PDB file of the backbone (N, CA, C, O) and the ligand in Angstrom, with CONECT records:
HET     ZN  A 101       1
ATOM      1  N   MET A   1       0.835  -1.198   0.000  1.00  0.00           N
ATOM      2  CA  MET A   1       0.000   0.000   0.000  1.00  0.00           C
ATOM      3  C   MET A   1       0.872   1.252   0.000  1.00  0.00           C
ATOM      4  O   MET A   1       1.945   1.290   0.603  1.00  0.00           O
ATOM      5  N   GLN A   2       0.390   2.245  -0.678  1.00  0.00           N
ATOM      6  CA  GLN A   2       1.159   3.467  -0.747  1.00  0.00           C
ATOM      7  C   GLN A   2       0.683   4.448   0.315  1.00  0.00           C
ATOM      8  O   GLN A   2      -0.485   4.472   0.703  1.00  0.00           O
ATOM      9  N   THR A   3       1.609   5.232   0.756  1.00  0.00           N
ATOM     10  CA  THR A   3       1.217   6.293   1.671  1.00  0.00           C
ATOM     11  C   THR A   3       0.908   7.531   0.842  1.00  0.00           C
ATOM     12  O   THR A   3       1.794   8.295   0.459  1.00  0.00           O
ATOM     13  N   THR A   4      -0.335   7.693   0.590  1.00  0.00           N
ATOM     14  CA  THR A   4      -0.716   8.837  -0.223  1.00  0.00           C
ATOM     15  C   THR A   4      -1.093  10.008   0.656  1.00  0.00           C
ATOM     16  O   THR A   4      -1.778   9.865   1.669  1.00  0.00           O
ATOM     17  N   LYS A   5      -0.637  11.140   0.248  1.00  0.00           N
ATOM     18  CA  LYS A   5      -1.041  12.337   0.968  1.00  0.00           C
ATOM     19  C   LYS A   5      -2.409  12.767   0.458  1.00  0.00           C
ATOM     20  O   LYS A   5      -2.848  12.351  -0.614  1.00  0.00           O
ATOM     21  N   LYS A   6      -3.048  13.574   1.212  1.00  0.00           N
ATOM     22  CA  LYS A   6      -4.427  13.911   0.896  1.00  0.00           C
ATOM     23  C   LYS A   6      -4.538  14.946  -0.226  1.00  0.00           C
ATOM     24  O   LYS A   6      -5.320  15.893  -0.147  1.00  0.00           O
ATOM     25  N   HIS A   7      -3.749  14.742  -1.252  1.00  0.00           N
ATOM     26  CA  HIS A   7      -3.802  15.729  -2.321  1.00  0.00           C
ATOM     27  C   HIS A   7      -4.403  15.182  -3.601  1.00  0.00           C
ATOM     28  O   HIS A   7      -4.711  15.928  -4.531  1.00  0.00           O
ATOM     29  N   ASP A   8      -4.563  13.877  -3.634  1.00  0.00           N
ATOM     30  CA  ASP A   8      -5.003  13.297  -4.902  1.00  0.00           C
ATOM     31  C   ASP A   8      -6.504  13.375  -5.104  1.00  0.00           C
ATOM     32  O   ASP A   8      -6.989  13.280  -6.231  1.00  0.00           O
ATOM     33  N   LYS A   9      -7.221  13.544  -4.047  1.00  0.00           N
ATOM     34  CA  LYS A   9      -8.671  13.556  -4.197  1.00  0.00           C
ATOM     35  C   LYS A   9      -9.268  14.823  -3.601  1.00  0.00           C
ATOM     36  O   LYS A   9      -9.014  15.177  -2.450  1.00  0.00           O
ATOM     37  N   LEU A  10     -10.046  15.474  -4.400  1.00  0.00           N
ATOM     38  CA  LEU A  10     -10.690  16.695  -3.924  1.00  0.00           C
ATOM     39  C   LEU A  10     -12.078  16.364  -3.418  1.00  0.00           C
ATOM     40  O   LEU A  10     -12.778  15.502  -3.949  1.00  0.00           O
ATOM     41  N   VAL A  11     -12.439  17.069  -2.391  1.00  0.00           N
ATOM     42  CA  VAL A  11     -13.779  16.880  -1.839  1.00  0.00           C
ATOM     43  C   VAL A  11     -14.705  17.924  -2.442  1.00  0.00           C
ATOM     44  O   VAL A  11     -14.399  19.116  -2.460  1.00  0.00           O
ATOM     45  N   ILE A  12     -15.812  17.465  -2.923  1.00  0.00           N
ATOM     46  CA  ILE A  12     -16.804  18.391  -3.468  1.00  0.00           C
ATOM     47  C   ILE A  12     -18.043  18.326  -2.595  1.00  0.00           C
ATOM     48  O   ILE A  12     -18.645  17.269  -2.404  1.00  0.00           O
ATOM     49  N   LYS A  13     -18.404  19.479  -2.075  1.00  0.00           N
ATOM     50  CA  LYS A  13     -19.532  19.542  -1.172  1.00  0.00           C
ATOM     51  C   LYS A  13     -20.527  20.568  -1.709  1.00  0.00           C
ATOM     52  O   LYS A  13     -20.182  21.729  -1.927  1.00  0.00           O
ATOM     53  N   ASP A  14     -21.739  20.132  -1.916  1.00  0.00           N
ATOM     54  CA  ASP A  14     -22.778  21.009  -2.450  1.00  0.00           C
ATOM     55  C   ASP A  14     -22.318  21.719  -3.717  1.00  0.00           C
ATOM     56  O   ASP A  14     -22.667  22.875  -3.959  1.00  0.00           O
ATOM     57  N   GLY A  15     -21.535  21.017  -4.514  1.00  0.00           N
ATOM     58  CA  GLY A  15     -21.072  21.602  -5.763  1.00  0.00           C
ATOM     59  C   GLY A  15     -19.788  22.397  -5.624  1.00  0.00           C
ATOM     60  O   GLY A  15     -19.203  22.800  -6.629  1.00  0.00           O
ATOM     61  N   TRP A  16     -19.345  22.626  -4.417  1.00  0.00           N
ATOM     62  CA  TRP A  16     -18.123  23.389  -4.203  1.00  0.00           C
ATOM     63  C   TRP A  16     -16.940  22.456  -4.016  1.00  0.00           C
ATOM     64  O   TRP A  16     -17.011  21.474  -3.278  1.00  0.00           O
ATOM     65  N   VAL A  17     -15.868  22.777  -4.687  1.00  0.00           N
ATOM     66  CA  VAL A  17     -14.626  22.051  -4.462  1.00  0.00           C
ATOM     67  C   VAL A  17     -14.013  22.600  -3.181  1.00  0.00           C
ATOM     68  O   VAL A  17     -13.724  23.792  -3.070  1.00  0.00           O
ATOM     69  N   ILE A  18     -13.825  21.714  -2.230  1.00  0.00           N
ATOM     70  CA  ILE A  18     -13.313  22.140  -0.931  1.00  0.00           C
ATOM     71  C   ILE A  18     -11.786  22.089  -0.919  1.00  0.00           C
ATOM     72  O   ILE A  18     -11.176  21.139  -1.410  1.00  0.00           O
ATOM     73  N   CYS A  19     -11.197  23.109  -0.359  1.00  0.00           N
ATOM     74  CA  CYS A  19      -9.742  23.195  -0.266  1.00  0.00           C
ATOM     75  C   CYS A  19      -9.192  22.013   0.535  1.00  0.00           C
ATOM     76  O   CYS A  19      -9.611  21.785   1.670  1.00  0.00           O
ATOM     77  N   PRO A  20      -8.259  21.263  -0.048  1.00  0.00           N
ATOM     78  CA  PRO A  20      -7.704  20.094   0.657  1.00  0.00           C
ATOM     79  C   PRO A  20      -6.715  20.481   1.746  1.00  0.00           C
ATOM     80  O   PRO A  20      -6.347  19.658   2.584  1.00  0.00           O
ATOM     81  N   VAL A  21      -6.297  21.715   1.729  1.00  0.00           N
ATOM     82  CA  VAL A  21      -5.303  22.153   2.716  1.00  0.00           C
ATOM     83  C   VAL A  21      -5.967  22.485   4.049  1.00  0.00           C
ATOM     84  O   VAL A  21      -5.614  21.929   5.089  1.00  0.00           O
ATOM     85  N   CYS A  22      -6.923  23.390   4.002  1.00  0.00           N
ATOM     86  CA  CYS A  22      -7.586  23.776   5.252  1.00  0.00           C
ATOM     87  C   CYS A  22      -8.919  23.039   5.413  1.00  0.00           C
ATOM     88  O   CYS A  22      -9.523  23.043   6.485  1.00  0.00           O
ATOM     89  N   GLU A  23      -9.357  22.413   4.331  1.00  0.00           N
ATOM     90  CA  GLU A  23     -10.598  21.633   4.327  1.00  0.00           C
ATOM     91  C   GLU A  23     -11.820  22.460   4.712  1.00  0.00           C
ATOM     92  O   GLU A  23     -12.827  21.927   5.180  1.00  0.00           O
ATOM     93  N   LYS A  24     -11.716  23.744   4.512  1.00  0.00           N
ATOM     94  CA  LYS A  24     -12.855  24.597   4.834  1.00  0.00           C
ATOM     95  C   LYS A  24     -13.162  25.592   3.735  1.00  0.00           C
ATOM     96  O   LYS A  24     -14.315  25.952   3.497  1.00  0.00           O
ATOM     97  N   GLY A  25     -12.110  26.026   3.076  1.00  0.00           N
ATOM     98  CA  GLY A  25     -12.303  27.026   2.029  1.00  0.00           C
ATOM     99  C   GLY A  25     -12.948  26.433   0.794  1.00  0.00           C
ATOM    100  O   GLY A  25     -12.784  25.253   0.484  1.00  0.00           O
ATOM    101  N   LYS A  26     -13.683  27.278   0.100  1.00  0.00           N
ATOM    102  CA  LYS A  26     -14.304  26.833  -1.144  1.00  0.00           C
ATOM    103  C   LYS A  26     -13.471  27.336  -2.311  1.00  0.00           C
ATOM    104  O   LYS A  26     -13.196  28.530  -2.432  1.00  0.00           O
ATOM    105  N   LEU A  27     -13.081  26.410  -3.157  1.00  0.00           N
ATOM    106  CA  LEU A  27     -12.191  26.793  -4.251  1.00  0.00           C
ATOM    107  C   LEU A  27     -12.937  27.125  -5.526  1.00  0.00           C
ATOM    108  O   LEU A  27     -12.588  28.070  -6.233  1.00  0.00           O
ATOM    109  N   LEU A  28     -13.954  26.355  -5.814  1.00  0.00           N
ATOM    110  CA  LEU A  28     -14.582  26.486  -7.114  1.00  0.00           C
ATOM    111  C   LEU A  28     -15.968  25.886  -7.081  1.00  0.00           C
ATOM    112  O   LEU A  28     -16.193  24.805  -6.536  1.00  0.00           O
ATOM    113  N   LEU A  29     -16.891  26.618  -7.680  1.00  0.00           N
ATOM    114  CA  LEU A  29     -18.251  26.099  -7.767  1.00  0.00           C
ATOM    115  C   LEU A  29     -18.391  25.289  -9.050  1.00  0.00           C
ATOM    116  O   LEU A  29     -18.067  25.754 -10.142  1.00  0.00           O
ATOM    117  N   THR A  30     -18.872  24.088  -8.888  1.00  0.00           N
ATOM    118  CA  THR A  30     -18.995  23.224 -10.056  1.00  0.00           C
ATOM    119  C   THR A  30     -20.444  22.819 -10.273  1.00  0.00           C
ATOM    120  O   THR A  30     -21.298  22.954  -9.397  1.00  0.00           O
ATOM    121  N   ARG A  31     -20.676  22.330 -11.445  1.00  0.00           N
ATOM    122  CA  ARG A  31     -21.972  21.760 -11.769  1.00  0.00           C
ATOM    123  C   ARG A  31     -21.782  20.259 -11.959  1.00  0.00           C
ATOM    124  O   ARG A  31     -20.656  19.782 -12.097  1.00  0.00           O
ATOM    125  N   PRO A  32     -22.883  19.522 -11.966  1.00  0.00           N
ATOM    126  CA  PRO A  32     -22.758  18.069 -12.086  1.00  0.00           C
ATOM    127  C   PRO A  32     -21.997  17.635 -13.337  1.00  0.00           C
ATOM    128  O   PRO A  32     -21.413  16.552 -13.370  1.00  0.00           O
ATOM    129  N   ASP A  33     -22.007  18.471 -14.350  1.00  0.00           N
ATOM    130  CA  ASP A  33     -21.331  18.096 -15.595  1.00  0.00           C
ATOM    131  C   ASP A  33     -20.047  18.881 -15.797  1.00  0.00           C
ATOM    132  O   ASP A  33     -19.527  18.956 -16.911  1.00  0.00           O
ATOM    133  N   THR A  34     -19.546  19.456 -14.741  1.00  0.00           N
ATOM    134  CA  THR A  34     -18.331  20.252 -14.860  1.00  0.00           C
ATOM    135  C   THR A  34     -17.112  19.356 -14.992  1.00  0.00           C
ATOM    136  O   THR A  34     -16.972  18.361 -14.282  1.00  0.00           O
ATOM    137  N   ALA A  35     -16.236  19.725 -15.910  1.00  0.00           N
ATOM    138  CA  ALA A  35     -14.965  19.032 -16.039  1.00  0.00           C
ATOM    139  C   ALA A  35     -13.858  20.077 -16.021  1.00  0.00           C
ATOM    140  O   ALA A  35     -13.886  21.051 -16.773  1.00  0.00           O
ATOM    141  N   VAL A  36     -12.887  19.856 -15.149  1.00  0.00           N
ATOM    142  CA  VAL A  36     -11.797  20.807 -15.017  1.00  0.00           C
ATOM    143  C   VAL A  36     -10.482  20.049 -15.063  1.00  0.00           C
ATOM    144  O   VAL A  36     -10.356  18.955 -14.512  1.00  0.00           O
ATOM    145  N   ARG A  37      -9.513  20.644 -15.725  1.00  0.00           N
ATOM    146  CA  ARG A  37      -8.228  19.969 -15.802  1.00  0.00           C
ATOM    147  C   ARG A  37      -7.104  20.953 -15.479  1.00  0.00           C
ATOM    148  O   ARG A  37      -6.925  21.976 -16.141  1.00  0.00           O
ATOM    149  N   ASN A  38      -6.369  20.605 -14.453  1.00  0.00           N
ATOM    150  CA  ASN A  38      -5.211  21.405 -14.056  1.00  0.00           C
ATOM    151  C   ASN A  38      -5.529  22.888 -13.914  1.00  0.00           C
ATOM    152  O   ASN A  38      -4.824  23.746 -14.445  1.00  0.00           O
ATOM    153  N   LEU A  39      -6.580  23.162 -13.202  1.00  0.00           N
ATOM    154  CA  LEU A  39      -6.952  24.551 -12.968  1.00  0.00           C
ATOM    155  C   LEU A  39      -6.471  24.983 -11.587  1.00  0.00           C
ATOM    156  O   LEU A  39      -6.948  24.473 -10.573  1.00  0.00           O
ATOM    157  N   PRO A  40      -5.531  25.920 -11.545  1.00  0.00           N
ATOM    158  CA  PRO A  40      -5.061  26.396 -10.251  1.00  0.00           C
ATOM    159  C   PRO A  40      -6.074  27.321  -9.601  1.00  0.00           C
ATOM    160  O   PRO A  40      -6.539  28.288 -10.205  1.00  0.00           O
ATOM    161  N   ARG A  41      -6.401  27.008  -8.371  1.00  0.00           N
ATOM    162  CA  ARG A  41      -7.332  27.860  -7.632  1.00  0.00           C
ATOM    163  C   ARG A  41      -6.711  28.193  -6.282  1.00  0.00           C
ATOM    164  O   ARG A  41      -6.182  27.322  -5.593  1.00  0.00           O
ATOM    165  N   LYS A  42      -6.784  29.433  -5.928  1.00  0.00           N
ATOM    166  CA  LYS A  42      -6.209  29.850  -4.663  1.00  0.00           C
ATOM    167  C   LYS A  42      -7.310  29.927  -3.617  1.00  0.00           C
ATOM    168  O   LYS A  42      -8.363  30.527  -3.833  1.00  0.00           O
ATOM    169  N   CYS A  43      -7.042  29.314  -2.503  1.00  0.00           N
ATOM    170  CA  CYS A  43      -8.019  29.300  -1.429  1.00  0.00           C
ATOM    171  C   CYS A  43      -8.038  30.654  -0.743  1.00  0.00           C
ATOM    172  O   CYS A  43      -6.996  31.180  -0.351  1.00  0.00           O
ATOM    173  N   LYS A  44      -9.216  31.204  -0.604  1.00  0.00           N
ATOM    174  CA  LYS A  44      -9.316  32.519   0.040  1.00  0.00           C
ATOM    175  C   LYS A  44      -9.072  32.399   1.534  1.00  0.00           C
ATOM    176  O   LYS A  44      -8.705  33.363   2.206  1.00  0.00           O
ATOM    177  N   ARG A  45      -9.278  31.235   2.015  1.00  0.00           N
ATOM    178  CA  ARG A  45      -9.198  31.048   3.464  1.00  0.00           C
ATOM    179  C   ARG A  45      -7.762  30.867   3.946  1.00  0.00           C
ATOM    180  O   ARG A  45      -7.330  31.525   4.892  1.00  0.00           O
ATOM    181  N   CYS A  46      -7.033  29.977   3.295  1.00  0.00           N
ATOM    182  CA  CYS A  46      -5.674  29.714   3.756  1.00  0.00           C
ATOM    183  C   CYS A  46      -4.620  30.219   2.781  1.00  0.00           C
ATOM    184  O   CYS A  46      -3.430  30.242   3.097  1.00  0.00           O
ATOM    185  N   GLY A  47      -5.060  30.621   1.601  1.00  0.00           N
ATOM    186  CA  GLY A  47      -4.123  31.218   0.655  1.00  0.00           C
ATOM    187  C   GLY A  47      -3.299  30.219  -0.135  1.00  0.00           C
ATOM    188  O   GLY A  47      -2.449  30.612  -0.935  1.00  0.00           O
ATOM    189  N   GLN A  48      -3.536  28.948   0.075  1.00  0.00           N
ATOM    190  CA  GLN A  48      -2.783  27.929  -0.642  1.00  0.00           C
ATOM    191  C   GLN A  48      -3.396  27.677  -2.012  1.00  0.00           C
ATOM    192  O   GLN A  48      -4.615  27.685  -2.179  1.00  0.00           O
ATOM    193  N   GLU A  49      -2.542  27.458  -2.965  1.00  0.00           N
ATOM    194  CA  GLU A  49      -3.024  27.184  -4.303  1.00  0.00           C
ATOM    195  C   GLU A  49      -3.147  25.688  -4.502  1.00  0.00           C
ATOM    196  O   GLU A  49      -2.261  24.917  -4.133  1.00  0.00           O
ATOM    197  N   THR A  50      -4.255  25.296  -5.090  1.00  0.00           N
ATOM    198  CA  THR A  50      -4.503  23.876  -5.347  1.00  0.00           C
ATOM    199  C   THR A  50      -4.848  23.691  -6.807  1.00  0.00           C
ATOM    200  O   THR A  50      -5.610  24.472  -7.378  1.00  0.00           O
ATOM    201  N   ILE A  51      -4.295  22.671  -7.404  1.00  0.00           N
ATOM    202  CA  ILE A  51      -4.641  22.357  -8.779  1.00  0.00           C
ATOM    203  C   ILE A  51      -5.910  21.509  -8.764  1.00  0.00           C
ATOM    204  O   ILE A  51      -5.951  20.427  -8.179  1.00  0.00           O
ATOM    205  N   VAL A  52      -6.927  22.022  -9.413  1.00  0.00           N
ATOM    206  CA  VAL A  52      -8.209  21.329  -9.414  1.00  0.00           C
ATOM    207  C   VAL A  52      -8.324  20.469 -10.667  1.00  0.00           C
ATOM    208  O   VAL A  52      -8.129  20.929 -11.792  1.00  0.00           O
ATOM    209  N   ASN A  53      -8.642  19.225 -10.430  1.00  0.00           N
ATOM    210  CA  ASN A  53      -8.892  18.297 -11.528  1.00  0.00           C
ATOM    211  C   ASN A  53     -10.225  17.612 -11.288  1.00  0.00           C
ATOM    212  O   ASN A  53     -10.411  16.917 -10.288  1.00  0.00           O
ATOM    213  N   ILE A  54     -11.130  17.812 -12.198  1.00  0.00           N
ATOM    214  CA  ILE A  54     -12.414  17.129 -12.088  1.00  0.00           C
ATOM    215  C   ILE A  54     -12.676  16.416 -13.396  1.00  0.00           C
ATOM    216  O   ILE A  54     -12.764  17.034 -14.457  1.00  0.00           O
ATOM    217  N   GLU A  55     -12.798  15.130 -13.303  1.00  0.00           N
ATOM    218  CA  GLU A  55     -13.039  14.358 -14.512  1.00  0.00           C
ATOM    219  C   GLU A  55     -14.465  14.537 -14.994  1.00  0.00           C
ATOM    220  O   GLU A  55     -15.399  14.663 -14.202  1.00  0.00           O
ATOM    221  N   ALA A  56     -14.606  14.544 -16.269  1.00  0.00           N
ATOM    222  CA  ALA A  56     -15.942  14.659 -16.833  1.00  0.00           C
ATOM    223  C   ALA A  56     -16.728  13.412 -16.484  1.00  0.00           C
ATOM    224  O   ALA A  56     -16.197  12.302 -16.526  1.00  0.00           O
ATOM    225  N   PRO A  57     -17.974  13.591 -16.145  1.00  0.00           N
ATOM    226  CA  PRO A  57     -18.807  12.430 -15.826  1.00  0.00           C
ATOM    227  C   PRO A  57     -19.034  11.596 -17.068  1.00  0.00           C
ATOM    228  O   PRO A  57     -18.967  12.080 -18.198  1.00  0.00           O
ATOM    229  N   GLU A  58     -19.298  10.363 -16.829  1.00  0.00           N
ATOM    230  CA  GLU A  58     -19.553   9.493 -17.966  1.00  0.00           C
ATOM    231  C   GLU A  58     -20.820   9.928 -18.685  1.00  0.00           C
ATOM    232  O   GLU A  58     -21.851  10.169 -18.057  1.00  0.00           O
ATOM    233  N   PRO A  59     -20.737  10.022 -19.960  1.00  0.00           N
ATOM    234  CA  PRO A  59     -21.935  10.397 -20.698  1.00  0.00           C
ATOM    235  C   PRO A  59     -23.035   9.370 -20.508  1.00  0.00           C
ATOM    236  O   PRO A  59     -22.824   8.169 -20.673  1.00  0.00           O
ATOM    237  N   ALA A  60     -24.187   9.857 -20.166  1.00  0.00           N
ATOM    238  CA  ALA A  60     -25.310   8.944 -19.900  1.00  0.00           C
ATOM    239  C   ALA A  60     -25.866   8.384 -21.207  1.00  0.00           C
ATOM    240  O   ALA A  60     -26.999   8.657 -21.605  1.00  0.00           O
ATOM    241  N   SER A  61     -25.052   7.625 -21.825  1.00  0.00           N
ATOM    242  CA  SER A  61     -25.386   7.039 -23.125  1.00  0.00           C
ATOM    243  C   SER A  61     -25.849   8.106 -24.133  1.00  0.00           C
ATOM    244  O   SER A  61     -26.218   9.215 -23.745  1.00  0.00           O
ATOM    245  N   THR A  62     -25.828   7.781 -25.337  1.00  0.00           N
ATOM    246  CA  THR A  62     -26.197   8.769 -26.340  1.00  0.00           C
ATOM    247  C   THR A  62     -27.704   8.929 -26.404  1.00  0.00           C
ATOM    248  O   THR A  62     -28.429   8.063 -26.895  1.00  0.00           O
ATOM    249  N   VAL A  63     -28.141  10.044 -25.901  1.00  0.00           N
ATOM    250  CA  VAL A  63     -29.575  10.282 -25.868  1.00  0.00           C
ATOM    251  C   VAL A  63     -30.072  10.733 -27.244  1.00  0.00           C
ATOM    252  O   VAL A  63     -31.082  10.262 -27.767  1.00  0.00           O
ATOM    253  N   THR A  64     -29.319  11.653 -27.783  1.00  0.00           N
ATOM    254  CA  THR A  64     -29.722  12.135 -29.097  1.00  0.00           C
ATOM    255  C   THR A  64     -29.264  11.166 -30.180  1.00  0.00           C
ATOM    256  O   THR A  64     -28.066  10.985 -30.395  1.00  0.00           O
ATOM    257  N   SER A  65     -30.179  10.573 -30.829  1.00  0.00           N
ATOM    258  CA  SER A  65     -29.828   9.655 -31.903  1.00  0.00           C
ATOM    259  C   SER A  65     -29.787  10.395 -33.238  1.00  0.00           C
ATOM    260  O   SER A  65     -30.646  11.218 -33.555  1.00  0.00           O
ATOM    261  N   ALA A  66     -28.770  10.069 -33.985  1.00  0.00           N
ATOM    262  CA  ALA A  66     -28.574  10.727 -35.277  1.00  0.00           C
ATOM    263  C   ALA A  66     -28.428  12.216 -35.017  1.00  0.00           C
ATOM    264  O   ALA A  66     -28.251  12.993 -35.956  1.00  0.00           O
TER     265      ALA A  66
HETATM  266 ZN    ZN A 101      -7.670  26.474   2.171  1.00  0.00          ZN2+
END
């Protein structure tokens, strides 16, 4: 098992990406279909910069045909 630091996974609460450093600051407001890649966001609360990565959700199958 690896000793991973708490930086690989971001917590999203009520659509807000929560700062992994202070675990209280809100970094970014997201929507259910939001995808972000390597977006630096500075926490207003602790001032630490965090790279936000949010994978795009799986497409709920192709709804629109043709
Ligand atoms: Zn913070």
